[in-house]
C-alpha positions in Angstrom: 141.9 69.2 33.6 140.4 72.6 33.7 137.9 73.5 36.5 135.2 73.5 33.8 136.2 70.0 32.5 136.0 68.7 36.1 132.4 69.9 36.2 131.6 68.0 33.0 133.3 64.9 34.4 131.3 65.1 37.6 128.0 65.5 35.7 128.9 62.4 33.7 129.6 60.4 36.8 126.3 61.5 38.4 124.6 60.4 35.2 126.2 57.0 35.5 125.1 56.7 39.1 121.6 57.5 38.2 121.3 54.9 35.4 123.4 52.1 36.9 122.4 52.2 40.6 125.9 51.1 41.7 128.0 52.2 44.7 129.8 55.5 44.2 133.3 54.1 44.9 132.9 51.6 42.1 131.8 54.2 39.5 134.6 56.6 40.5 137.2 53.9 40.2 136.0 53.0 36.7 136.0 56.6 35.7 139.6 57.0 36.9 140.7 53.8 35.0 139.0 55.1 31.8 140.6 58.6 32.1 144.2 57.9 32.8 145.1 61.5 31.8 143.4 62.7 35.0 146.0 63.2 37.7 145.5 62.6 41.4 144.5 66.2 41.9 141.9 66.0 39.2 140.5 62.7 40.5 140.2 64.1 44.0 138.5 67.3 42.8 136.0 65.4 40.6 135.3 62.9 43.4 134.6 65.8 45.8 132.3 67.4 43.3 130.3 64.2 43.1 130.3 63.6 46.8 129.2 67.1 47.6 126.5 66.9 45.0 125.1 63.8 46.6 125.2 65.2 50.0 122.7 67.9 49.0 121.1 66.3 46.0 117.5 67.2 46.8 118.1 70.8 47.9 120.6 71.4 45.2 118.2 70.4 42.4 115.5 72.6 44.0 117.9 75.6 44.0 118.5 75.0 40.3 114.8 74.8 39.5 114.5 71.1 39.0 111.4 69.7 40.9 111.4 66.3 39.3 111.4 63.1 41.4 114.7 62.1 39.8 116.4 65.4 39.2 118.9 65.9 36.4 122.6 65.5 37.3 123.4 68.9 35.8 120.8 70.6 38.1 122.2 68.8 41.1 125.7 69.9 40.4 124.7 73.5 39.6 122.6 73.8 42.8 125.4 72.3 44.9 127.9 74.9 43.6 125.4 77.7 44.5 124.2 76.4 47.8 126.9 74.3 49.4 129.9 75.9 47.9 128.5 79.4 47.8 129.5 80.3 44.3 127.9 83.2 42.6 125.8 82.8 39.5 128.4 84.7 37.5 131.2 82.3 38.7 129.1 79.3 37.8 128.2 80.9 34.4 131.9 81.5 33.7 132.6 77.8 34.1 129.6 76.7 32.1 130.8 78.4 29.0 130.0 75.7 26.4 133.7 75.7 25.4 135.6 72.5 24.8 135.1 70.1 27.7 133.0 72.7 29.6 129.3 72.3 30.5 126.7 74.0 28.3 125.9 77.6 29.1 123.3 78.4 31.7 119.8 78.8 30.4 117.7 81.8 31.4 115.6 79.5 33.7 118.7 78.1 35.4 120.1 81.7 35.9 116.8 82.8 37.4 116.5 79.8 39.8 120.2 80.0 40.9 119.8 83.7 41.5 116.9 83.2 43.7 118.9 80.5 45.6 115.9 79.7 47.7 114.4 76.8 49.5 111.2 78.7 50.4 108.2 76.3 50.1 110.5 73.3 49.8 109.2 70.3 51.7 111.2 68.9 54.6 112.9 66.1 52.7 114.3 68.6 50.3 115.5 71.0 53.0 117.0 68.1 54.9 118.3 66.2 51.9 116.9 62.8 52.6 114.6 60.4 50.8 110.9 61.4 51.1 109.8 57.9 52.1 111.8 58.2 55.3 110.1 61.4 56.4 107.8 59.8 58.9 110.7 57.8 60.4 112.8 60.9 60.9 109.7 62.8 62.3 109.4 60.0 64.9 113.1 60.1 65.7 113.7 63.9 65.9 110.3 65.6 65.8 110.5 69.3 64.9 114.3 69.1 64.7 114.4 66.5 61.8 115.5 69.0 59.1 118.3 70.4 61.2 119.5 66.9 62.2 119.5 65.7 58.6 121.0 68.8 57.2 124.0 68.3 59.5 124.4 64.9 58.0 125.2 66.6 54.7 128.4 68.1 56.0 131.8 66.6 55.2 133.1 64.3 57.9 136.6 64.6 59.4 139.0 61.7 59.8 139.0 60.6 63.4 141.7 58.4 65.0 141.6 56.4 68.2 144.8 56.4 70.2 145.7 52.9 71.4 146.3 53.0 75.1 148.2 49.7 74.9 150.9 51.5 72.9 150.9 55.2 73.5 149.2 58.1 75.3 147.3 60.8 73.5 149.8 63.5 74.1 152.6 61.4 72.5 150.3 60.6 69.6 149.7 64.3 69.0 153.4 64.8 68.9 154.0 61.9 66.5 151.4 63.1 64.1 152.0 66.8 64.6 153.0 67.3 60.9 149.4 66.5 59.8 147.8 68.8 62.3 145.6 66.6 64.4 143.6 68.0 67.3 142.0 66.3 70.3 138.4 65.2 69.8 136.1 67.1 72.1 134.5 64.1 73.9 136.5 60.9 73.5 139.6 60.8 75.7 141.3 58.7 73.1 140.4 60.6 70.0 142.3 62.7 67.5 140.7 64.6 64.6 142.1 65.6 61.2 139.9 68.0 59.4 139.7 68.0 55.5 141.2 71.0 53.7 139.3 73.4 51.5 139.5 70.8 48.7 138.2 68.0 50.9 141.6 66.3 51.1 143.0 64.6 54.2 146.4 62.9 54.7 146.8 59.2 54.0 146.9 58.2 57.7 147.4 54.5 56.9 151.0 55.3 55.7 152.0 57.0 59.0 154.5 55.2 61.2 152.1 55.7 64.2 149.4 53.8 62.3 151.7 51.1 61.0 153.0 50.5 64.6 149.5 50.2 66.0 149.6 53.4 68.0 146.5 54.7 66.3 143.5 53.3 64.5 141.0 55.0 62.2 137.7 55.2 64.1 135.0 57.8 64.2 134.7 59.5 67.6 131.1 58.2 67.8 132.3 54.6 67.5 134.9 55.3 70.2 132.2 56.7 72.5 129.8 53.8 72.2 132.7 51.4 72.8 133.5 53.3 76.0 129.8 53.3 77.0 129.7 49.5 76.8 131.5 49.7 80.1 134.0 46.9 79.9 136.4 46.4 82.7 139.7 44.4 83.1 139.1 40.8 83.8 135.6 40.6 82.1 134.4 37.8 79.8 133.1 39.6 76.7 131.5 38.4 73.5 131.6 40.8 70.5 129.0 39.0 68.4 129.1 41.2 65.3 132.8 42.1 65.4 133.3 42.8 61.7 136.8 44.2 61.1 137.3 44.5 64.8 137.1 48.3 65.5 135.1 48.0 68.7 136.9 44.8 69.8 140.2 46.7 69.6 138.8 49.6 71.6 137.4 47.3 74.3 140.7 45.4 74.5 142.5 48.7 75.2 140.0 49.5 78.0 140.6 46.1 79.5 144.4 46.5 79.4 144.7 43.0 77.9 143.1 41.5 81.0 140.1 39.2 80.8 138.9 37.7 77.5 137.1 38.9 74.5 135.6 36.5 72.0 135.2 38.1 68.6 133.1 36.6 65.9 130.9 37.5 63.0 128.5 35.6 60.8 130.4 36.9 57.7 133.8 35.4 57.5 135.0 38.0 55.0 134.1 40.9 57.3 136.0 39.2 60.1 139.2 38.6 58.1 141.0 41.9 58.7 140.8 41.5 62.5 143.8 39.2 62.8 146.3 41.7 61.4 144.7 44.5 63.3 145.0 42.7 66.6 148.7 41.9 66.0 149.5 45.5 65.0 147.7 46.8 68.1 149.4 44.5 70.6 146.2 43.0 71.7 146.6 39.6 73.5 143.2 39.0 75.2 141.1 38.4 72.1 140.1 34.9 70.8 138.7 35.1 67.3 135.9 32.6 66.6 135.7 32.2 62.8 132.4 30.8 61.5 132.3 27.7 59.4 129.8 27.8 56.6 128.2 30.8 58.2 127.6 28.9 61.5 129.2 30.1 64.8 129.8 27.5 67.4 129.5 29.4 70.7 127.8 26.8 72.8 130.5 26.8 75.4 129.9 30.5 76.1 126.1 30.2 76.9 125.1 32.3 80.0 128.8 32.9 80.8 129.5 36.4 79.5 129.7 39.4 81.6 129.0 41.5 78.5 127.7 40.7 75.0 128.2 43.5 72.5 125.9 43.5 69.5 127.0 46.0 66.8 124.0 45.1 64.8 123.6 45.1 61.0 121.6 48.2 60.1 120.8 50.6 57.2 123.8 52.8 58.0 121.8 56.0 58.0 124.2 57.3 60.6 127.1 57.1 58.2 125.6 59.2 55.4 128.2 61.9 55.9 130.8 59.4 54.7 128.6 57.6 52.2 126.2 60.2 50.7 125.3 58.0 47.8 124.0 55.3 50.2 121.0 57.5 51.3 119.7 57.8 47.7 120.1 54.0 47.0 118.3 52.9 50.2 114.9 51.3 49.7 112.1 50.3 52.1 112.8 46.6 51.7 116.4 47.2 53.1 114.9 48.6 56.3 112.6 45.6 56.6 115.5 43.2 56.0 117.7 44.9 58.6 115.1 45.1 61.4 114.4 41.3 60.9 118.2 40.6 61.2 118.3 42.8 64.3 115.6 40.9 66.1 117.3 37.6 65.3 120.7 38.7 66.5 119.4 40.2 69.7 117.5 37.0 70.6 120.7 35.1 69.8 122.9 37.4 71.9 120.7 37.0 75.0 121.7 33.3 75.2 125.2 34.2 76.2 124.6 36.9 78.9 125.1 35.5 82.4 122.7 36.5 85.2 123.8 39.9 86.4 125.5 40.5 83.1 124.6 42.9 80.3 123.8 43.1 76.6 125.0 46.2 74.8 123.0 47.0 71.6 124.6 49.4 69.1 123.7 50.6 65.6 125.0 53.2 63.2 121.4 54.2 62.4 119.2 57.2 63.2 116.0 55.4 62.8 113.8 54.5 65.7 112.7 51.3 63.9 116.3 50.0 64.3 117.0 51.6 67.7 114.5 52.2 70.5 111.7 50.2 68.9 114.0 47.2 68.7 115.0 47.6 72.3 111.4 47.9 73.4 110.3 44.8 71.5 113.3 42.9 72.9 112.3 43.8 76.5 108.8 42.4 75.8 110.2 39.1 74.6 112.8 38.9 77.4 111.3 40.1 80.7 114.5 39.1 82.5 116.3 42.1 80.9 115.9 45.7 81.8 117.3 48.9 80.2 119.9 50.8 82.1 119.5 54.5 82.5 121.6 55.9 79.6 122.3 59.1 81.4 123.7 57.3 84.4 125.8 55.1 82.2 127.3 58.2 80.4 128.1 59.7 83.8 129.7 56.4 85.0 132.1 56.5 82.0 133.0 60.1 82.7 131.1 61.2 79.6 128.4 63.4 81.2 128.1 65.6 78.1 126.3 62.6 76.4 123.6 62.2 79.0 121.3 64.7 77.2 121.3 62.8 73.9 118.7 60.2 74.5 116.7 58.6 71.7 113.0 59.5 71.3 111.9 56.6 73.6 114.6 57.4 76.2 115.9 53.8 76.0 119.4 54.6 74.9 121.7 57.4 73.7 121.6 58.7 70.1 124.7 60.5 68.8 124.4 62.5 65.6 126.6 65.0 63.6 124.4 67.9 64.9 124.5 66.8 68.5 128.0 65.5 68.9 129.8 66.1 65.6 130.2 62.4 65.2 128.6 59.8 62.9 125.2 58.7 63.9 125.2 56.0 66.6 122.7 54.5 69.0 123.5 52.5 72.1 121.4 50.8 74.7 122.6 48.9 77.7 120.4 46.0 78.9 121.0 44.3 82.2 120.0 40.7 82.9 118.5 40.0 86.3 118.3 36.1 86.3 
């Protein structure tokens, strides 16, 4: 495919997303199946064009002169090329030649808008590239810094790996993966980072011997950090109540050096299914998986016995928009209402298993106060026998003092973001039980 044909393909995919309201991965897969002539390089290039367009959908359309509530896919793509990729109007015009498979030539209005390349007078949701209906929520979470925080969410995310201390030390992992140019993550003592190249491509880490042998796992540095801040110790009794595929379970098992016991479960049996192979590959021996039956988890024997209960709560996923840029434009207010209701339920459920003197660790991959500090505040009102631990002190205790400054707007927990920590967005609060 020519570069111009790739632009046309990307516009077509954006049109399909706009009309069908389906996940990007599904639409891209269907496009690839229907266009077998496109090689892997073409598919990757087209996919990156679409991803980049969605990262900056609002500001890109504005740059191209489209002020509509639902901007045209062509305007989004043209504005992205000008703003995010820094192409000149002449370069864009050369690709939009109207020739076979190329987009139609630029109109005079498009040329004028792209030449101005300005976000002057653009409202905050346009400059920050987020849905307008979330503006008040981000104002509450970040105040005057909301546009800067959300703009950082539009950047491409690296691939982060967590070195498994049960199998290897980080120096040896760096050597084993040296041919794909990893670097140490700046905060996590177990992290490695692989940056995408100019085309947005990264190596297929899952085929590396180090991965296949369980020496490394794919895990964003932010997820590694909140796992460390949970503060597990060897010999503890731990319940991972929303374990999913087991990423944080694996991280805690490494911290515990296979000593003590982790009970891993999830209300969705399908989400939990991958954990078994991952535990085996990682050499983890102190995890007992509790698979629900018909959506019901039988944990009565664990009531008030756990030193630590981890709740990696279901959430809107606003902290993962770097990796899933289509998700922010598909999110609706009812999904926030649904998630906050689920969070209240799971927090109340989790409290049953924390022993006196134990702690409950609440984590989300959300940037929204409604899912973070507000949930913690409401929980403390319902459960006066719990109190919030000083997040700054907890960061220092885990030898992560650089995180101490990144409290949420209520100062009830820590809030990591791409702008603050160059990680995905994560919130963590540690709640201690007195009696």
